[in-house]
N, C-alpha and C positions, 0 to 999 in steps of 0.2 A: 709679702708686704705687710700683712696684718701683724705677724709676729714681730717684724722689725719695729712697727709702730708701738706695740705693747712694750717691747724692750726699751724703746726710747723714753716712753712715759715713766717706766719704772726707774730708769737711770735719773731722769729729771726729778722725780719725787725724792729719791735718795739724796741727790745734791741739795734739794731744798731743805730736807730734814737736817742734813749735816750743816748747812749754812745757818739755820735757825739755832741749832745746838751750840755752834761756835759763838754766835752773837749773844745768846742768853748766858753762856758761861762767862764770857767777857763782861757782860753787864753785871752779873752777880759779883764778880771779883771787884769791879769798879765800885759798886755800891757798898760792898762790905769793907774794903780796905781803903778806898779813896774817900768815901763820904762817912764811913763808920756808922751806917744805918743799923737799926735793930734787925735781929734774925728774921722776923716776920716780913720785913720790907725787902731785905737783900735776897731773900729766897724766891721772890715773885718770878724773876726771870727763869729760875730753875723749874718752877711749876709749869711755866710756859713750854720749856724745852721738853719736859716729860709728857705734858699733855699733847703738844703738837706732834712730837716725834716718837715718844716712848709708847703711848697707848696704841697707835696704829701698828707699830712693830710687834708689840706683844700680841695683838689680835692675829697678825699674820703668822706668828710663831705658834700660837695656839692651834691654828688650822693645821700646821705641819704635825703637831703633836697628836691631834685627832686622827690624822692620816697614817700614824705610826712611823713618821719620819723623825728619828731621834738624832738629828745632826747636832754638831757642836754649837751652832748658832742658837740652839734651844737654851743654852746656858745664859746667853745674853738676855733672853726674856725673863728667866728666873732671877737674874741679877737686877734687872730693872724693877721687877715687882718687889723683891726683897729690899732694895734700897728705899723704895717709897714707904714700905711698911716700917722700916727702922729709922726713917727720917734722914737717911744719908742721901739727900737730894743731889748734891754735887757729884757723888760717885755714880748715881743713876744717869745724870745728864752726860757724863763722860762715856758711859757704856752706850748710850744712844748715839753719841758722836762716833764711837768705835764701829758700831754696827753699820750705820749709814755711811760713814766715811770710808769704810772698807769697800762697800759697794761702789762708791764714787771713784775710789782708787782703782778698782777693777775696770771700770768704764774707761778711765784715762789710759790704763796700761794696755787694754785691748785695742783702744783706738790708736795708740802709738804703735803697737805691734802690727796692726793691720793697715799700715800706711801704703803697702803695696797695692791693696785693693783700691784705695782712693786714687792712687796714681794710674791704675788701669782704667778706672772710670773717667778720670779727667782727660786721659789721652784720646778718648773716642769723641769724634765730632757729634754735636747735638742736632745738627741740621744737614740736609743733603741738597745739592743743586739739581733739581728736577727740570728736565727739558720738556716743555709743552708748547706745541705749535711754533717751534723755532725760537722760543725765548726761555730764559732760565728763571726759575722761581725757587726760593729757599723754603723748604718744608721741614717740619720736625721729623726726626729719624723714624719715629714710630708710625708715621703716616706713609712711609715708603712701602709699596706693595710689589710683589713679583711681576715682572713685565714692565715696570717703570723704566724710563730712560734717564740716566743721571750723567752729569759731567763731573769728572774728578779733575780738579785743577792741579797745575804743577805744584809739587811738594805737599799736597793735601794728603790726609789719611783717608783711605778708601772706606766709606761708611758701611757698605753691605757687600755680600758676595754677588758676583755677576759675571757677564761675558762681554768682552770688548766688541762694540759694533762700529766704532769709528776711531781712527787714530792709531799711532804707533809710538811706543815708548818702552819704559821699563818700570818695575816696581821693586822696592826693597821689602822682602818678606821675612827678614831675619828675626824680627821680634816674635813672629808666630811660628816659623818653621825651623829656625836656626841656620838657614842657608846664608852663607857669608857673602853671597854675590847677588846682584840684581837680576831679576827674571825678565826677559824680553817679552813684550806684549804687542800683539797685532790683532786684527779683526779675527774673532773666534777664540782668542785666548781667555782662560778663566782668570778672574781676579778675586782676591779674598779680603774681607773686611779686616782693618787694622794694618794693612800693607801701606807703605809710604810711596806715593807716586813720585816719578822722576821729574824731568824738566818739561815734559810734553803733556798737554791735556788729553785725557782719554774719555770717550763716551762709552758708557756701559749700559747693558740691560740687566736689571736685577733678576736673580734666579730664586731668591728666597727672602722672606721678611727679615728685617734687621734683628729681630729677637731670635731667629734661628741661624744667624750667620756664625762664621768661625770665631770671630772675636767675642760675640755674645756668649757662645758656649764656654769660652775660657773664663769669662766673667761669672757665668753660672757655677762653674766648677769651683772658682775661688770663693764665691759667696757661700756655697754649701759647706765649706770648711768652718765657717763661723757659726752656723746653726746646728750642725751635727754635734751631739753631746757625746764625747768619747767615753769609753769604759774606764779610763784612768781617772776621770773626774768622780766616778762612782766609788773609786778606791778612797777618795777623800771622805765621802759619806760613810763608808765602812769604818774608816779610822775614827770618825766622829761618833759612830754608834757605840764603840766601846769606851771612847774617851769621855763622853758625857756622863755616863753612870759612875765612872772612876772619879771624875771631878766632884760630882754631887756627894759621893761617899766620903771623900776627903773633907769636903766642907762640913758635912754632917758630923763627922768624927771630931773635927776641930771644935765645933759648937758644943758637942756633948762633953768633951774633955775639959774645955775652958769654961763652959757655962755662959759664954759671951756670943750672942747671935751675930754680932758684928764680924766675928771671925768667919762665920758661914758666908756672909756677904763678901768679905775680902777674898776668900778663896775662889768664889764663883767669878768675881770680877777679873781676877788674874787668869782664870781658866777660860775666859771667853775668847776663842780664837777664830771667830767667823771670818775676818779678813784673811787670816792665815790660810785657810783652805781655799780661798780665792786664788792663791798662788799657783794651784795646780792648773786651772784653765788658762791663767796668764802664761805659764810656762809652755802650754800647748800652742797658744796663739803665737807666742814668740818664735817657736820652732817652725810653725807654718810660714811665718813671715820670712824667716831665714831661708827656708826651702824655696819660696817664691823668688827671692833675690838670686838664688843659685840656679834658676831655671827648672825648678821642680814644683809642680802644682799638687798640693795635698787635697784630694777630693774628699776623703774621709779621714778625719783626725785620728780615728781608731788605729789607722795604719801606723802611726808613730809609736803606739804602744805594742802592737802585735808583731811588727816586723823584727823586733829584737828577740822575739821568742821563737822565730821560725828556725827549723833545723834541717829542712830539705829545700834546696833551690832547684827550680825547674825552669829551663831556658828554651825559648824558641831559637831558631837558627838565624834566618835571614833578617838582617837589620838589628839583631840583638847582639849576638856574638860575632857577627860579621859587620862590615861597615855599612851594609845596605847600599853600597855603591859598586855594583858589578862592573866588570870590564869585559869588552868584546874580545873573545878568544878565538872565534872561528866564523868565517863567512862561507857558507855552503851555497854558492850561486848556481843558477840553472839557466839553460837556454842562451839567449843572446847576451846575458849579463855574466857569463861564466868566465870570460877572459879576465886577465889581471887588470887591464885598462878599464874595461867596462864595469868590473867589480868595484873599482875605485869611483867610477862615475856614479854607480848606484849608491855607494856609501855617501857621496856628497849630496845626492838628492834626498836620501833618508835623513841625513844630519840636518839639512835645511828645515825639514819638517819638525824634527825632534827638538830643535832649539826653543820651540814654543810649548813644549810639554814638560810637566813636572814628574812624569813617570820615572822610577829609578833607572830603567833601561835607557831612557832618553839621554841622560847624562853620559852613559857609557858610549853611546853611538857618537855623540858630539865630540867626546874626548878622543875617540878613535880617529875621527875625521881630521881633527886638529893635529894629532900626532902624525898622521899620514901626510900632512902638509897640503890638504885639499882646500881649494879656494871656496870661501863661503858663498852659497847661493841664496837667493831670495825666495821665500815661500808666500803663498797667498791662499785665501779661502780655507783657512784652518778650521777643522771640525773634529771633535773628539767625543762622539756619542758614547755613553756608558756601555762598557762591555764589547764595543766594536772596534776599539783601537783608534788610531790617529789617521786622519785623511787630510789631503791638501793638494795644491798645485804648485809644482816647482819647475821652473825653466820650461814650461809647456808640457810637463809630464804630470799625469794624475798618479799620485803616490799614496799608498796605503800601508800602514804598519799595524799588524794585528796578531792575534794568537791562533794557535792550531785549532782550538775549539771553535772560535768565531768563524773560521774559514771552512770548517768541516761540512756545514750544511749548504755550501754554495758551490755552484759549478764553475769554478775559476779555471780558465785554460792554463795548462801546464802544471796543474796541481798534482798530477801523477808523479812529478819529480820531487815532491816533498819527501825528505829523508825520514827514516823511522825516528821516533822520539828517543833521544839519548839521555833523557833526564836533565836535571839542572834547569837553568833559565834560558829561554829562547824567545824569538819573535820571528814572524814570517813577513816577507816584503812582497807587495804586489805593485807592479808598475804598469800603468796604462791598461789595467784590467787583467794582466797576466802575471802568474806566479813568477817571481824573479829570484828568490833565494831565502835562506834561513840563516839568521844570526844567532850564535850561541854565546852565552856569557858565563862568567864565574865570579862569585862574590868572595873576596878574601877575608880571612879572619882578622879581627882587630889586633893591632900590634901588642896591646896591653892585655889581651885575653888570657894568656898563660898566667901572668902574675896576678890578675884579678881572681881567676878561678882557684889558683893555689892558695890564696890568702883567706878564702872564705871560711875554711875550717879553723885555722889557728887564730884568726882575728875576730871572727863573728860566730864561731861555734856551730857552723853548718856541718852536719854529719854526712850528708849525701848531696851530690850535684848531678843533675840529669839534663839531657837534651831531648826534648819531645818536639818533633817536627813533621810537617807534611811532605817534606822534600824527599827525593830519592835516597835510598839507603847509602849508596856510594858517596853522594855529596855530603850527607850528614856525618858519616864516619870520617871522611876527609877532614872536616872541620873539627870533629871531636878529638881526633889524634893530634891536631895542631894545638889545641888549647888545653889538652890534658884531662878530658872527660871520658870515662869508660862506660858509663851507663847511658846507652843510646836507644831511643825509640824513634824510628824513621817511618815515613809513609803513613802517618797517622791522620785520620779524619778529625774534624772538630769534636765529633761525638766520642771518638776513641781517646782524644786528649783529655776530655772531661773525665772519662772513666779512670784513666791513669792517675790524674790529679786527685780524684776522689779517694782512690785506694791509698795514695801516699799521705793524704791529709788525715786519714783514719789512723795512720801510724805515728805521724808527727806533724806539727804545723808547717805549712808550705808557703814558699815565696815563688810566685810565677811571674816571669819577666818576658814580655813579648811586644809585638808592634803591629800585628795584622788583625783583620776582622775575625779570622778563624781562631784567634787567641782569646777572644772575648768570653766565650762560655767557660774556658778553663780558668780564666782570671776570676770569674765569679765564684767558681768552685774552690779555688785555693784560699788559704787563710788571708794572704795579702797578694793583690795583683798590682804589678807596676807596668805601665805602658811607656815604651820609649820610642823615639824617632817620630816621624810624621804619621803618628797613629791615626786610624780612622775615628770618626765620631763614635762608632759602636764600641771600639776598644777603650776609648777614654771614658765612656760611660761605665764600662764594666770594671775599670781599674780603680784602685784606691788612691794611687799616686800616678802622676804623668810627668815624665821627663821631657821637657819641651826643647831642650838645647842639645840635640843628639847628633847633629851632622857636622860638627866642627872637630875633625880629627878623631881622637879616641875618647871624646868626652862622655859618651853614653854610659859606659861602665863606670867611669869616674863619678858620674852623677848618682848612680845606684849606690856606690860606696859612700858618697856624701850623705845620702838619705839614711843609710844604716847608722852612720856616726851621729847625725843630727838627732835621730830617734833615740839612740842609746843615751846621748847626753841629755836630752829632754827628760827622759824617765829618771835619770839620776838627780837632776836638778829639782824636778817636781817632788820627789821623795825627800830630798834634802830639806826643802822648804817646809813640807808638811810634818815629817817626823821630827826634824831638828827643832822646828818651832814649838811643837807640842812638848818635846823634852824640856825645853827652856820654860815652858808654861808650868810643867810639873814642878820644876825647881821653885818657880815663883809661888806656886800653891803651898809648897812646904814652908816657905818663909812667911806667907800670910797665915798659915794655920797655927804658927807659934807666936803670932802677934808682931812680926817684924815688918809687915807691910799692911798699912791701913787701906781701906777700900779705894780711896782716891789715888794713893801712890801705886796700888796694885793695878788700877785701870791704866795709868800712865805707863807702867812697866810692860803691860801686855800690848799696849799700842805700839811701843817701840819694837817689840818682838814681831808684831804683825807687819809693820812697815818694812823691816829688814827681810822678812820672809818673801814678801812680794817683790822687793828689789832684787833679791837673789833669783827669783823665778824669771825676772826680765832678762837674765843673762842668756837665756836660750835664744833670744833674738839677735845676739851679738855673735858675729862670726869668729870662731877661734883661729889660732894661727894656722892650723892644718885641719882639713876635713877629709882627707884620704890618707891611706897608709900602704896601699898595695904596691906603689912604685918602689918602695924600699926592698921588695922581694924580687925585682927583675934580675 
């Protein structure tokens, strides 16, 4: 917050200086040409512009000089001082306008490009309806604490994460998770901030403060993209480091050859490209904005530079190259539930419970029950404690869906019938306290996986593509063969994943794409980490970019491809603006050195170049006709 306040004050100061410069230049021209006053009188406004705006800017630039920062904006300070010494006050005032106006233009461009952030902030409610002693009171969101009971009214946006304690309804979570359908909610169901409530009021108990909720974390990720200074911006500083002495050398040579110090000033004025280098961060912010509109959150803007230089792609399996939507392929039932009819009855009981869970396997069970034509049953007393699976009561039966590990330490009757682990995805079913069966699932590869993988080399210069997964060898190789990857590392622990990625990164820059908590350490180790799907908070913290819209068909891999194209386009446009603008400035310096551009005309010439450079940089925020290209190779 302190840095935001400082930046706001700096922007306002630059706007004030630019405003004063414009007013004083206009007053000077009016006094000189409208009233025909003598030089001493019509120059007074210029003295004001140089005193109010020029001196503070020169002092600030001197500080940079003493710190060894030889950026191109240093030329502006030299130009202002030279113009005052030579009596070219109008040229000096125009340089003041260029320097301060460039900062003001950056502020406007960044604000325009960052409209997605403002839309996110405006979407979130500022108050919550807290229930105290049977009555409702509106309280500011930052006063809501874990354990508070809130009422989410129909069609309201859920303000915090919590658990339903009263009511039955549904919520639209598509904005946060990409799910294209509404999630049913009953007592015990989890709700997340930012979800849109349906037609029924729900009473929830908050589980975390608003500042730690799902929606707040998305906001934090978005805000971090504005305050992180990417390495590409330093490229602008490096360009300025050689450009500044070049410009001073040309100016000095023009002075020596012509014997006219005004030539020195004219060259420096033309060479002042401080707003020009602002085009680089403007290009970055524009690309961040475009990514956000496409469902891609850029946590670290450095990703936009580095991802185009990666030559090794490392993929997790489940939810990355697969849909993350496994289907039920086997029901190994036991005891009284082993008959076909009773197996279907058990499936109906489990499906009634799973309708209120967001676990990937829950959707597979519900889909299998629907495809079998089983009548929906009502569930109650839903409970989903972390690591223990899902519990509830359905049609008078106590039903529990859990994992092999969670059940291992319990003496559950009938557990001797649990079949050996066959790899892949599975869950165990316990009905009325007795083991009832084992459900096995398979996650299919994405339909566009082959074309996506095959295009990474020709279109994005990746020389190596790998799968590194913790899943069973047979499952991973089954997927690898389907999508065309030959380099497979299966049954890897998170620590082993890190070591693999570390070795690969030592050879070439790496892109790691995953969606689970066990991917987070590898993401940090890789050059660029991209989290896709309904990734955990841990994963999104580790990733440099997060694909939020991953559950609509084949969109996840398409979004990764869009990120690659947006980043490549951003780098090209940023360098176009910086290098192209400076090349035009060199042409202007040549004209000024031979006397074809006076200081005032040179200042106007440079201002036009700077404006066009920034406008060119804003193109990165505009969506091109196509953002993906791998569909062409199907």
